[in-house]
N, C-alpha and C positions, 0 to 999 in steps of 0.2 A: 082666659086660656082653658081653665077647667070647664067652663060652660061650653066652650067649643068642643072639647073632647066628649062631654056628655051628649051634645047634640049630634056628634059624628056617628054614623051607622055602625053597628057592632061588626058587621061583616068587613067593613074597611079596616077597623082596628085589628081584626083577626088576620087579615092579609098582611098588614104591616108587621105584625108579630111573627108571622110565618116567614116573611122575607128576612127579617133580622135573624131568626133562628137558622135559616138556610145559610146566611152569610157566615154566622159563627161556626156552623158545622163544616162549611167549605174551608174556612180558615183553619179549623182544627185538623181537618183531613190533610190539608197541604203541609201543615206543620209536622204532623205525624209522618207524612211521606218523606219530608226532607230530613227530619231529625232522627227518625227511627228506621224506616224501611231502607232509605238510600243513604244513610249516614256514612257507610264505608266509602261509597263513591265520592261524596262531596268532601269528606275529610282527606281522602287520597289526593283529590284535585288540589285541595288547599296545601297539602304537603308538597306536591309537585311545584306549586307556585312559590313556595317559601324555601325550597332546598335547591342548592346548586352543587353539581357533581364536578369534582376537580380530578384530572388525571395526573398522578404523581410519578416521576421517573424512578426507575430502580437503580440501585448502586451498580455501576458498570464493573464487569469482570476485569481481572488483571491479566497481564501478559508476563510470562516467565520464560527464561531460556531453558535448555534441555536439562540443566543441572539445578534449576530452582532459583536462579538469580532473577530479580525483578527487572523487567524492561519497561513496564508501564503500569501505573497504579493511580489511585485517586487521593487527593489531599483536600482538606477543608478550605474553602474560600470564604472569607468573612466579608459580609456586606452590611450596610446600614439600611434598614427597611423602614418605610412609613406605613403605619396602620391607620387608614383614613377614617375608620369609624371613631377613632379617638380625637380626631381633629375636625369633625364635621361641624358646620355652622348652619343655623336656621335660615330658611329662605331659599333663594336660588342656588343651583349647583355652583355657580361662579363664586359664591361666598366661600364655599369649602375649598375650591381651587385656589383662591387668593390666600386663604389661611395657610394651606399646605405650602404654597410657593414662598410665603414670607418666612415660615418656620425653617424651610430648607436653606434659605439665605442666611438666617440667623445662625443655624448650626454650622454652615460652611465657614462663616466668619470665625466662629469659635474654634473650629478644628483646624483652620488654616489650610483648607483644601478647596479646590475649584469645584463648582457644581458639575454634575455629570448628566443631569436631566433638565429639560426645559419645561416651561409652563405648558406647552403643547403636549408634552409627554404626560404631565399630570392630568390634563383634560381627557386625553385618550384613555388613560387608566380609569378615570372616574366613570366614563361612559361605557367602557368595554369589560373591565376587570375589577370593578369596585370591591367585591368581597375579599380580594387577594391583596397581600402586602405589595407595596410599590418599592422597588429597589432604587434608592436614591444614590447610593455609592456601592460599587462592586469591587471586590479584590482590594480592600483597604489594607494598608501596611500595619505593622505592629505598633508603630508610634501613634497613628491615628486611632487605632483600636483602643490603645491604652488611654488616650486623651478622652475619647468618648466615654469609656467606662468610668473615668474619674470626674466627669463633668458635674460640677456642683449645681449647675443650672438645671432645673427640672425640665425635661423634654418629653412631655406626653406625646404618644403616638410614634416615637422612634425606638427601635430596638435592633439588636444584632441578629442578623439572619445568616445562616450557614448553608452554602450549597457546595456540591462536589465540583472539583476542578481536576481535569486530567493532568497527570504529571509523568514526564519521561526523565527518570533520574540520570540518564547518561547523555542527555542533551542531543547532539546531532548524530550520535551513534545509531546506525541502522535506520536513519530517519525515513528513507524511501520505503524500506521494507515494513516498518511499523505503521507509517502513515500518521494521521492525526484525526482529531474529532472536532466537531463544531456543535453549537447549541441548536437544538431543534426539538420539536414536539416528540414525545415518546411514540413508539409504534402503537397505533390505535387498536383497541379491542372491539368486540361486538357491542359493548355498552355505549350508551350515548353520554357524552360529557359536555358540560357547559364551558369549562376552562381546562387548560393544561399548563403545567409548570414545565418550562423548557429543560430538557435533559441533554445528554451527550449522544451524538450519532456519528458513526465513522464517516470520514470524508475522503480518505485515501489509504492506500496500503492495506495491511492486515486489519486495521481498525475498521475499514469499510468492508473488506471481504468477509470478516467474521462478525459483523455487527449484530446479526440475529442472535448469536450465541453470547456475545458480550453484553448486550443491552438488558437482558433479563426480562421480567414481567412487571409492567407498571402497577403501582398501587392506586388507591383512590381515596378521596376525601369528600365527605358530605358536609357542606356548609349551610347551616340554617341562617337565613337572612331576614331582616325586618322588612316592613312594608316599603321602607325607603331604599332597600337594597344593600344595607350595611350588614356586615357579619354579626351574627348573634352567638352561634356556637358551632363546634366542628366535631366530626367523628371520622377516624382514620381507618383505612384498610392497608396493611403493610404490603409493600412491594417485595418481589422476590429478586434477589441480587443476580446479576449476570454470572455466567460461567467463567472461572479462571482457566486460561488456556496455557499449555506448555508447548513452546515452539521447539523446532529442531535445531535452532540456532545455538551455537556455543559462544557465550559472551566473550570469553577470553580470545578465542580465535577471531571473532568479529573485530575486536579491538586491535589485534595485531594486523589483520588485513587492512583496516583503515589507516593504521599508523604507516604502513608501507606505501599506501597510495596517496598519503597526504601531500598536498602541493601540486598534484596532477589533476587533469581532467581524465578520470579513469573509472573502471569498474572491475569487480572481481567476484567470482562465485566459486564456492567450495562445496562439493557434494560428497555424500557417502555413496560410492558406486554399488554397494550391496543392496540398497533399498531406496535411493533417491532422496534421502534426507538432505535438506539444505543446511549445511553447517555454518556457512557465512555467506552473506550477500551484501556487497558494498557498492555505492555509487558516490563519487566525489567530483566536485564539491557538493556539500549537502546543505541542509537548512535545519533550524532548531524547531522541532514540532511543538515545543512548549510555547513558542511565539505564535503558533498557528491556532492554538487551542485555548479558549473556545472560538476566538476570532482574531483577525489580524487587521490592522489599519490599512486603508487604501494606499497610503504612502509607502508602508513597508511592503505591501504586496506588489506594488508597481516597481519597487526597487528590485525585488526578487525576479519579477518578470523581465525586467530590462537588463539584468546582469548578463554580460556576454559569455560568462562561464556556464550559464544555464543550470543553476543549483537545484531547480525543481525537477529537472529531467532525471528519471530513474534509468541511468545508462545501462544497468544490468539487464533490463528486460524491455525497455522502450527505445534504447539507442540501437540503431542498425548501422553496421560497418562492413566493408569488404574484409574477408578473413585473412587474405594473403596465404602464406605457405601452410598454415595450420589446416587448410582444406585439402592438402595433398594426400593424406591418408584416405580420404573419401574416394579420390580417383584411384588410388592403389586397390582399395577394396572392390570398386566397380570392375577394375581390370581382372582381378583374381576371380570374381564371381562370374565373369564372362569368358573364362577359360584361358586367360593370358598366364603363361608360366611365370612363377616367381624368379626363374633364372633367365627370362627374356631380357635382352639388352637393347638399350638405345644410346646412341653416341651423344657426347657433349663436347663441342669445340669452342664453348664460350658464349654461344648465342643460338637461339632457335629462329630460323628464317622461314617465312611463309609469304611468298609474293613480296610486297613492300613492307611487311611486318618484320620487325627484328626484336625479339625478347631476350635480353641478356641474362647470363648467369652471374652469380656473385664472383665466380672464379673466371676471371678474364681469359685465362689460358685454357679453360675447359677441364672437365673431369675425365675425358675419354669415354670408353664404353662402361656403363654401369648396369648392375642388376637392381631389382626393385628395392631390396633392403638397403643397398648402398645409396640409392637415389634419395630415400627418405632421410638417411643419416646426413647426407650432404645437402639436402634441400635443393636439388638440381633442377632449375627451371626448364632447360631444354629437354631433359628426360621426360618431365611430366607434361610439357606441351606436346611432345611427339606421341606420348602414350595417350593423352586425351584425344588428340586429333584422330589417332588410329581407332579409338573406341567410338567416337561420335558423342554428341551431347546427351542422347537419351539414357544410355547406361549410367552415366555420371549423375544425371539428374535423378534417375530412379534411386540410386544408392543414397544420394543426399536426402531425398524425401523419406527413405526408410529410416535414416538416422535422425529424423525429426526436423530437418531444416526446411524452411519455407512454410512452417506451421507453428502455431503457438504451442508451448510446452504443456499448457494446462496447469500451471502453478497456481492459478486462481486469483492473481492480483490484477486489478484493473489497469489498463494501459499497456499490457504486453503486446508487442508487435510480432508479426509472423516472419518478417524478413522477406527475402526474395530469392528463389531459385529460378532463374530465367529460362525460357524455352523459345522455340521458334514462334509459337502462337503469341506468346507475350511480346516478343520483339516486333512482330508484324502489327500488333495492336498499339503498342506504346511508341514505337519508333518508325512505324510504317516502312519496315525493311525486313528482309529475310535473314535468318540465322546463317552465319558463315563459319568456315573452319577457323578463322582467326578469333571469333568469339569463343569457340570451344577451347582454343589454346589459352586465351586469357582466363577463362573460367577455371581451367585445370590448375592454375597456380593461384587461385583465390582472388582474382582481380575481375575487372569488368563490372557487369551489373549485379553480380552476386552480393547479397547482403544478409548478415546474420546478427544475432544478439549475443552478448556474453553468456547469458543463461543457456541459450541453445548450444553454444560451444562447450559448456560444462556438461550438459546432458550427453552430447556426442562423445566427449572424453570419457565419461563414465561408461558408455557402451564399449569403447575400446578397452577400458580397464576390466570390465566384467565378462568379456567374451562375446558381446553382441546383444545384450538386453538393453533396450531403449526404455528408460524409466520415466515415469511422471515425477517431476520434482515436487517434494512436499514440504510444507512449512510447519505443520502441526504434528507432534508426536502421535503415533498410532501403534501402540503395543500389539493390537489385534492383527496387524499386518506387518510382521517383521521383515518381510522381503519386498515390501512396497508394491507398487502397481506397474507391471510391465506393459508398455504400450505396443511394443513390437520386438520381435526376436529375429535377428538377421539369419538368413539361411545361406551359408557360405560353404565352399568346398573345404575339405579337410586341410588343415594347416594354413588356410588363408589368413585368418585373424592373427595367428601366431607369427606369421611372416611380417605383418605390419607392426605388431607389438615389438618384435625384436628390433626392427628398424628404429622405432621410437626410443627404445632403450639406448641404442647406440648414439642417437642424437645428443643425449645428455652425458653418456659415460665414455664414448670413444674420444680419443685424443683430439681429433679434428671435427668432432660433432658440433653442429651449429648452436646447440643449446648447452654447451659444456659449462657455462657460467652458472647453471642451475644445479650442478653436481654437488652432492653432500656426502662426504666420506662416511661410511657406515650405513648408508641407505642406498638401495638400488631403486632409482625412479626412472620413469620414461616420460618423454614429452616431445613437444614440437614448437619451435618458434615461428613467428610470422611477421612480416613487414608489408603492409599494404599501402601503396601510394594512392593519393587522391589529389584533386585540385587541378588547376590549369597547368600546362606543361612548363611554363616559366615560373610557376609558384608551387611546385610539387611539395606536398607534405606527407607525413607517414602516420598511419595508425599501427601501433606495435602490439604484438600478442605473444602469449605463450599458453599452451595447454600442457597439463602434466598429470600423472597419477603415480601413487606409491602405496606400499612397497610393490615392486614389480610382480612378484609371485603371488601375492595375496592382497590386492589393493584395498585400502581403507579410505583413501581420499582421491578425488578427481577434481581438478580445478581448471578454470580459465580466467586469465587476466588480460585486460585491454588497457593500454595507455594511449590517449590521443596525442598526436604530434610528438611522439617519442623519436629516438634516434634509430633504433632497430629492436626487433624482438630479443636478439641475443644480448644486446648491450643494456637496454632499458628494463626489460621485463624479467629476463632470466635471473638476475640477481635477486629480484623480489621473490621469485618462486623459491630460490634456494633458501632465503631467510624464512619464508613461510613454512616450508617443509621442515626446516630445522626447528622451528617453534612447535609444529604439530607433533613431531616425533621426539621432542625434548632432547635434541642434540645441541651440546654447548657450542657457542661461537668459536671456541678454540679448536673444535674438531673440523672446522671448515677450512679448506685450502685457501691460501691467499689469492687475491685477484691476479688473473693472468693478463699479460699484455694483449692489447686489442689486435685481433687478427682478421683476415678477410672474411672467414666464415661467420664471425660475430655479426656481420651486417646482413646476413641472409634473412 
């Protein structure tokens, strides 16, 4: 070999040396380029490949009533989590899945609880969320928690994991108003995340309407993983808690309203007519939002959906009903706005007859000739039928629209319905028929195709109370706007509103007023009862109403209550209004006059 090298020409040896030197120089240059010049680029790429970003939910804001009583908050929910990096097995992924599956079986037997996750759940977690803990049991009770903590058997890979659970301390109270939450990913930011931890998102009611304010700002977690994908270390960035919100609701008043409505399919709304604050809003029967948050079983959901009483329906703003006689003040205002004198009379001989139509009065003998104020007090059907037909549909419809009927109130809760103030165009489109005088007569006493919600009736009552300001109802306290938001102000002739208000006062306070069962000694209140018939002629049923405001001279509350399938507004709802007003103004039960015998006007 040495002889061969000695015989090799020197120029060939020189070429081989130069080639070797060039190779070493190239290698050195490439190493310098990777290790020195481009080190930040490659190290950053390596970090990106070994770091996982996790989006963490923020603590959800709480809900309070106007006096600071808690209506919704968060409690810790204890879970048992599996940390897979502590149970990993060499070889295929299925080895680790088998090990985790076996350990969960063993721990379930020791704790005496059923498994909550399947082998498929473990596999999905391994393939999609490996660096994160796997929740094997959620919402464990105190007994199971204590038994796990006292477990003498070493259980590597298992630990207690705590997550937030929404809590509604008053159960079904104001359930439709508050709503409920469900598990969902936090609202995404502009950053890119590999994983997210499920947080709470509003699904209904105020929880949904104010979700952006309640949810807060998510935090983040950086997880450094090994080449196999297991967690190595973590770094956290704190989330910013959601905003605590103070509602306009008065907890004690809400409780009293729901107590009065218990056992009925009913709804009630109490407003402050000075600013539109919703002091109470109830819909019964209700549901327990604790059972809905964070999720509800298919069986329980189907039971709620199939319940004939419709407990999921928010009757206060999603239920639409014919208003009956509580609509008559709308007709009265329309007449006064179009120049009808408050002293104009229309006769009542017990029924209004128009062609083949006959609409009876509760007074079979008739009232004789009445002026407007008396007709409101006596809730005289023939008077308002004749007045309405003399006006025509458009003035009545225009006044109803000015008072907010036929449109959503803007309260901000999903599911609110607009109701219906029918017109000739609507009837031609929906029923392929022209509007007739008989339709106007029916609408003038709150029957026919006219449909309203209890919330609309409360807003309308507040406008009667405050002199004609139609307010947007609000559910969140807003000290910056003490007078609320006025959506419309009625332009009426001088004395028109006062004529109607005086008639409403006599409904409750006159000896033969149709709402006399709502009277409270020591308090002057005004109101109007209503009884609206519906259903086939041979199976007629009644929706019963009352609207009211008090005190008469300086109103602080305005309300509307509906009871489905009641006896009459005067018999079913007026006593509820009396008790509610008594509660609001702190009048003792002994101050209330004893029940009067049933009379004909109670059925109006």
